[in-house]
C-alpha positions as CSV (number, residue, x, y, z in Angstrom):
1,M,0.0,0.0,0.0
2,L,2.8,2.4,0.8
3,L,4.4,1.6,-2.5
4,A,1.2,2.2,-4.4
5,A,0.7,5.5,-2.6
6,S,4.2,6.6,-3.4
7,V,3.7,5.7,-7.1
8,L,0.5,7.7,-7.2
9,L,2.2,10.7,-5.6
10,S,5.1,10.5,-8.1
11,A,2.7,10.3,-11.0
12,A,0.8,13.3,-9.7
13,M,4.1,15.2,-9.6
14,I,5.1,14.2,-13.1
15,F,1.6,14.6,-14.6
16,P,-0.1,17.4,-12.8
17,Q,-3.8,16.9,-12.2
18,P,-6.3,19.3,-13.7
19,A,-6.9,22.2,-11.4
20,K,-10.1,22.1,-9.4
21,D,-12.8,24.6,-10.3
22,V,-12.1,27.5,-7.9
23,S,-14.6,29.9,-9.5
24,P,-16.5,31.9,-6.9
25,T,-20.0,30.8,-5.9
26,P,-22.6,32.9,-7.7
27,T,-24.0,35.6,-5.5
28,W,-27.5,34.2,-5.7
29,E,-26.3,30.9,-4.2
30,T,-24.8,32.5,-1.1
31,L,-26.2,33.4,2.3
32,P,-24.0,36.2,3.7
33,A,-24.4,37.2,7.4
34,Q,-26.6,40.2,8.1
35,Q,-25.3,43.2,10.1
36,A,-26.3,43.5,13.7
37,L,-29.2,46.0,14.3
38,P,-28.2,49.3,15.9
39,P,-29.7,50.1,19.3
40,M,-33.3,51.1,19.2
41,A,-34.2,54.6,20.3
42,T,-37.6,53.2,21.4
43,Q,-39.0,49.7,21.7
44,G,-42.0,48.1,23.3
45,Y,-44.8,45.6,23.1
46,V,-48.4,45.9,22.0
47,D,-51.0,43.4,23.3
48,H,-53.4,42.4,20.5
49,D,-55.7,39.5,19.9
50,G,-54.0,37.2,22.4
51,A,-50.4,38.0,21.4
52,R,-47.7,40.5,22.4
53,I,-46.2,42.2,19.4
54,W,-42.7,43.7,19.6
55,Y,-41.7,46.9,17.8
56,G,-38.6,49.0,17.7
57,I,-38.0,52.5,16.4
58,V,-34.7,54.2,15.3
59,G,-33.8,57.2,13.2
60,K,-35.5,60.4,12.4
61,G,-37.4,61.6,9.3
62,E,-40.0,60.1,7.0
63,P,-41.4,57.0,8.7
64,V,-40.9,53.5,7.0
65,I,-42.1,50.2,8.4
66,L,-40.0,47.1,7.7
67,L,-41.8,43.7,7.7
68,H,-39.6,40.6,7.6
69,G,-40.1,37.1,6.1
70,G,-41.6,33.9,7.4
71,M,-39.8,32.3,10.4
72,A,-37.4,35.3,10.4
73,S,-37.5,38.5,12.6
74,S,-36.4,42.1,12.4
75,L,-32.8,40.9,12.8
76,S,-33.0,40.3,9.0
77,W,-32.9,44.1,8.3
78,G,-29.4,44.8,9.7
79,N,-28.0,45.6,6.3
80,Q,-30.7,48.1,5.5
81,L,-31.1,50.2,8.6
82,P,-27.9,52.2,8.3
83,A,-28.8,53.3,4.7
84,L,-32.4,54.2,5.8
85,I,-31.2,56.1,8.8
86,E,-28.6,58.0,6.8
87,S,-31.2,59.0,4.2
88,H,-33.4,60.6,7.0
89,H,-36.0,57.9,7.7
90,E,-37.6,57.0,11.0
91,V,-37.5,53.2,10.8
92,I,-40.2,51.1,12.6
93,L,-39.4,47.4,13.0
94,I,-42.1,44.9,13.8
95,D,-41.6,41.3,14.7
96,S,-44.6,39.4,13.2
97,R,-46.9,37.4,15.5
98,G,-45.0,34.3,16.7
99,H,-41.7,35.5,15.2
100,G,-38.7,37.0,17.0
101,R,-39.6,38.8,20.2
102,S,-43.4,38.5,19.6
103,S,-45.6,35.7,21.0
104,L,-47.7,33.5,18.9
105,G,-51.0,33.8,20.7
106,P,-53.9,31.3,20.7
107,H,-55.1,31.7,17.1
108,P,-54.0,29.9,13.9
109,L,-51.4,32.1,12.2
110,S,-52.8,34.0,9.2
111,Y,-51.6,36.9,7.0
112,E,-54.6,39.0,7.8
113,L,-54.1,38.5,11.5
114,M,-50.5,39.7,11.2
115,Q,-51.7,42.6,9.1
116,S,-54.1,43.6,11.9
117,D,-51.2,43.5,14.3
118,V,-49.4,46.0,12.2
119,V,-52.4,48.4,12.3
120,T,-52.5,48.1,16.1
121,V,-48.8,48.9,16.4
122,M,-49.3,52.0,14.2
123,D,-52.3,53.1,16.3
124,T,-50.4,52.6,19.5
125,I,-47.4,54.7,18.4
126,H,-49.8,57.3,16.9
127,L,-48.5,56.8,13.4
128,K,-51.2,57.7,10.9
129,K,-49.2,56.9,7.7
130,A,-45.9,55.4,6.7
131,S,-44.1,53.8,3.8
132,F,-43.7,50.0,3.9
133,V,-40.9,47.7,2.9
134,G,-41.8,44.0,3.0
135,W,-39.7,41.0,2.3
136,S,-41.3,37.6,1.5
137,D,-44.2,37.1,4.0
138,G,-43.6,40.7,5.0
139,A,-44.3,41.7,1.5
140,N,-47.5,39.8,1.5
141,I,-48.6,41.5,4.7
142,S,-47.7,44.9,3.2
143,L,-49.9,44.2,0.1
144,I,-52.7,43.2,2.3
145,M,-52.3,46.5,4.1
146,A,-52.6,48.2,0.7
147,M,-55.9,46.3,0.1
148,K,-57.4,46.9,3.6
149,N,-55.9,50.1,4.8
150,P,-54.6,52.1,1.8
151,E,-55.0,55.3,3.8
152,R,-52.1,54.2,6.0
153,I,-49.5,53.8,3.2
154,N,-47.4,56.4,1.4
155,R,-45.2,54.0,-0.7
156,L,-44.8,50.3,-0.7
157,Y,-41.8,48.3,-1.7
158,A,-42.8,44.6,-1.8
159,F,-39.8,42.2,-2.4
160,G,-40.4,38.5,-3.0
161,A,-44.2,38.6,-2.6
162,N,-46.7,36.0,-3.5
163,M,-50.5,36.6,-3.3
164,N,-51.6,33.1,-4.4
165,T,-50.5,29.7,-3.2
166,D,-49.9,28.5,-6.8
167,A,-47.1,31.1,-7.2
168,V,-44.5,28.6,-5.8
169,A,-41.8,27.7,-8.3
170,P,-41.2,24.0,-9.1
171,G,-38.6,22.5,-6.9
172,A,-38.6,25.5,-4.6
173,F,-38.0,23.6,-1.4
174,T,-35.1,21.6,-2.7
175,S,-32.9,24.6,-2.8
176,P,-29.5,23.9,-1.1
177,I,-29.6,27.3,0.5
178,L,-32.5,26.2,2.8
179,S,-30.5,24.2,5.3
180,A,-28.2,27.1,6.0
181,L,-31.2,29.4,6.2
182,A,-33.0,27.2,8.7
183,A,-29.9,27.0,10.9
184,R,-29.6,30.8,10.9
185,L,-33.2,31.5,11.6
186,A,-33.4,28.9,14.4
187,K,-30.3,30.4,16.1
188,D,-31.7,33.9,15.9
189,Y,-35.1,32.7,17.2
190,A,-33.5,31.0,20.2
191,R,-31.6,34.2,21.0
192,I,-34.4,36.7,21.2
193,S,-37.7,34.8,21.4
194,P,-39.8,34.7,24.7
195,T,-40.1,31.0,24.0
196,P,-36.5,30.1,22.9
197,N,-37.3,26.4,22.3
198,G,-40.4,27.1,20.2
199,F,-38.9,27.3,16.7
200,G,-40.5,24.0,15.8
201,T,-43.9,25.3,16.8
202,L,-43.5,28.4,14.7
203,H,-42.4,26.4,11.8
204,E,-45.5,24.3,12.0
205,A,-47.7,27.4,12.3
206,V,-46.1,29.0,9.3
207,E,-46.2,25.9,7.2
208,A,-49.9,25.4,8.0
209,M,-50.7,29.0,7.0
210,Q,-48.7,28.9,3.7
211,K,-50.4,25.7,2.6
212,K,-53.7,27.6,2.5
213,E,-52.7,31.3,2.1
214,P,-52.6,33.8,0.6
215,N,-55.3,33.5,-2.1
216,Y,-56.4,36.8,-3.5
217,T,-58.3,37.3,-6.7
218,T,-57.3,39.4,-9.7
219,K,-60.2,41.6,-8.9
220,E,-59.0,42.2,-5.3
221,L,-55.5,43.0,-6.5
222,A,-56.8,45.3,-9.2
223,G,-58.7,47.2,-6.6
224,I,-55.6,48.3,-4.7
225,S,-55.6,52.1,-4.6
226,V,-52.1,52.9,-3.2
227,S,-50.5,54.8,-6.1
228,K,-46.9,54.1,-5.4
229,I,-46.1,50.4,-5.3
230,A,-42.9,48.5,-6.4
231,I,-43.2,44.8,-7.0
232,A,-39.5,43.7,-6.7
233,D,-37.7,40.4,-6.8
234,G,-34.3,38.9,-7.5
235,E,-33.3,37.7,-11.0
236,H,-32.7,34.2,-9.5
237,E,-35.7,34.0,-7.2
238,E,-35.9,30.4,-5.9
239,F,-39.4,30.2,-4.5
240,I,-41.8,32.3,-6.6
241,T,-42.3,32.1,-10.3
242,R,-41.3,35.1,-12.4
243,A,-44.7,34.9,-14.0
244,H,-46.4,35.5,-10.7
245,T,-44.2,38.5,-9.9
246,E,-45.0,40.0,-13.4
247,Y,-48.7,39.2,-12.8
248,L,-48.7,41.2,-9.6
249,A,-46.9,44.2,-11.2
250,A,-49.3,44.1,-14.2
251,T,-52.5,43.7,-12.1
252,I,-52.0,46.2,-9.3
253,P,-52.8,49.6,-10.7
254,G,-49.7,51.7,-11.3
255,A,-47.3,49.2,-9.8
256,T,-43.6,49.2,-11.0
257,L,-41.8,46.0,-11.7
258,I,-38.2,45.8,-10.4
259,I,-35.9,42.8,-11.0
260,L,-32.6,43.0,-9.2
261,P,-29.8,41.3,-11.2
262,S,-27.5,38.5,-9.9
263,V,-29.5,37.9,-6.6
264,S,-32.2,35.7,-5.3
265,H,-34.9,35.8,-2.7
266,F,-32.2,36.8,-0.2
267,A,-31.0,40.0,-2.0
268,P,-31.1,42.1,1.2
269,W,-28.2,39.9,2.4
270,Q,-26.5,39.0,-0.9
271,D,-26.1,42.5,-2.3
272,P,-27.3,45.1,0.2
273,T,-25.8,47.9,-1.8
274,S,-27.9,47.2,-4.9
275,F,-30.9,46.4,-2.8
276,N,-30.6,49.6,-0.7
277,N,-30.0,51.7,-3.8
278,S,-33.2,50.3,-5.4
279,L,-35.2,50.8,-2.2
280,L,-34.0,54.3,-1.5
281,Q,-34.5,55.4,-5.1
282,F,-38.1,54.2,-4.8
283,L,-38.8,55.7,-1.4
284,D,-37.2,59.1,-1.9
285,K,-37.8,59.9,-5.6
């Protein structure tokens, strides 16, 4: 065996092996870490419909509410807060019901229930109107706000939204990025949740909701009256079909379609500079 090994080693030295592919992983297949959130100037809880909903506020200027994705929390927005604060925005973070620092409550999770939580937070902090930035499930909640409470919205940037259950792309849940994502979200949940061992319960609640919701008709989407809406997504979106994203932009009156190049559903982490530039251009133009 030693002789064989030495022969193989000599052969490798005489006949160099082809170099391994060391090309970098495409941006849309990566999951970079998000920045830590800055300290909140104000934070608190709102009791609503059996749950305690956490919110935090930082910055000064035009108010913008950030709504995170399913099984995530406001920790997801660390790459975006500095840019929003520097561009003179008051940023309001909300952890959706059952997510992050907020409790789940006794009711089955639903998008409209989480939307009603957002309205309650706005009422509690005496915020009549704000711009919204939603990511994934947060984008869905934002669009439901546009349907049900258009008077509370200035502008809406919805990234990675789906308003029908048939919008899911084939093979969506076989993406290799999901295992790394699950580990990150579980770790974040355990660090900040009032029920640190409850990530499995949240997962079950979100999965049960997403099997049935959302399901809004073309007529309902066409009835949205918020005049400044961006329907945005990544060029390499893993979970939602491009056709559905284009359908939303074409159906919602006056909506603008934005496709960010070289990124996926996780653009706020993968390319925060491009994402933030797109976001700020829409919010501040």
